[in-house]
Structures are given as C-alpha cells and as structure tokens.
C-alpha positions as CSV (number, residue, x, y, z in Angstrom):
1,M,-126.4,-147.6,53.5
2,D,-124.5,-145.0,51.4
3,N,-126.9,-145.9,48.0
4,N,-129.9,-144.8,50.4
5,D,-128.5,-141.6,51.2
6,V,-127.4,-142.5,55.2
7,P,-125.1,-139.7,55.9
8,I,-121.6,-140.8,56.0
9,G,-121.2,-139.9,59.8
10,A,-123.9,-142.5,60.9
11,I,-122.2,-145.1,58.6
12,Q,-118.8,-144.2,60.5
13,K,-120.5,-145.0,63.8
14,I,-122.1,-148.1,62.8
15,L,-118.8,-149.6,61.3
16,G,-116.8,-148.4,64.5
17,H,-114.6,-146.3,62.6
18,E,-112.5,-143.7,64.7
19,N,-111.5,-142.0,61.1
20,R,-114.1,-140.6,58.7
21,T,-111.6,-141.4,56.0
22,T,-111.6,-145.1,56.7
23,T,-115.4,-145.0,56.1
24,E,-114.8,-143.5,52.8
25,I,-112.2,-145.7,51.9
26,Y,-114.3,-148.7,52.4
27,L,-117.4,-147.5,50.7
28,H,-115.4,-146.7,47.3
29,S,-113.7,-149.9,47.7
30,I,-116.5,-152.1,47.7
31,G,-117.4,-153.9,44.4
32,N,-120.3,-155.4,42.7
33,A,-120.0,-158.8,44.1
34,E,-119.9,-157.1,47.8
35,R,-123.2,-155.1,46.7
36,D,-125.0,-158.1,45.7
37,T,-123.8,-160.2,48.7
38,I,-125.0,-157.3,51.0
39,E,-128.7,-157.0,48.9
40,I,-128.9,-160.9,49.4
41,Y,-128.2,-160.6,53.0
42,E,-130.7,-157.5,53.6
43,Q,-133.3,-159.6,51.8
44,A,-132.8,-162.4,54.0
45,I,-133.2,-160.6,57.3
46,Q,-136.2,-158.7,55.8
47,K,-138.0,-162.4,54.9
48,S,-136.9,-163.5,58.5
49,L,-138.3,-160.6,60.2
50,I,-141.7,-160.6,58.4
51,K,-141.9,-164.4,59.3
52,S,-141.6,-163.5,62.6
53,L,-144.0,-161.0,62.6
54,I,-146.5,-163.4,61.0
55,A,-145.5,-166.0,63.5
56,K,-146.7,-163.8,66.2
57,K,-149.8,-162.8,64.9
58,E,-150.5,-166.5,64.6
59,E,-149.8,-167.5,68.3
60,P,-153.1,-167.9,70.3
61,R,-154.0,-164.8,72.5
62,Q,-154.8,-165.7,76.2
63,M,-158.1,-163.9,77.6
64,P,-157.4,-161.2,79.6
65,G,-158.0,-162.7,83.6
66,A,-157.6,-166.2,82.3
67,M,-156.3,-168.4,84.8
68,H,-152.6,-169.9,83.9
69,N,-152.4,-173.9,84.2
C-alpha cells in the first residue's frame, strides 16, 4: 500500500495501529522477502477474484418469471 501511495493514515487504520509511529516503524522494517511474499499473496487474491467472476458469468441464468422446481 505504501508503494502505491496509499496515505499512511489509511494504512494505520487498516492495520489497527493507534499510533502513526507504529505504522511507520512497520513500513520501514519490511524487507524484500516480506515484500515478495505480499506480492505473491496479492497475485493469488487477484487470480481468485478473477476465477470467481468468471464462474459467476458462466452460471446459467434463469428466465424472469420462470417457475422454480
């Protein structure tokens, strides 16, 4: 989020930090391994969302006014 210009106040709120300094410490202490892990996680979430949207489009649609059995 920090790399994508999300305001630090929003990041603080999402992480549940009462103190902005705590958020800043976490943001500055994240190393490359953690950044890579977060990127992999975000890609997996995106793929899952795309699959879900595709599955919804493929579901048969019922005609309006059709009787349910």
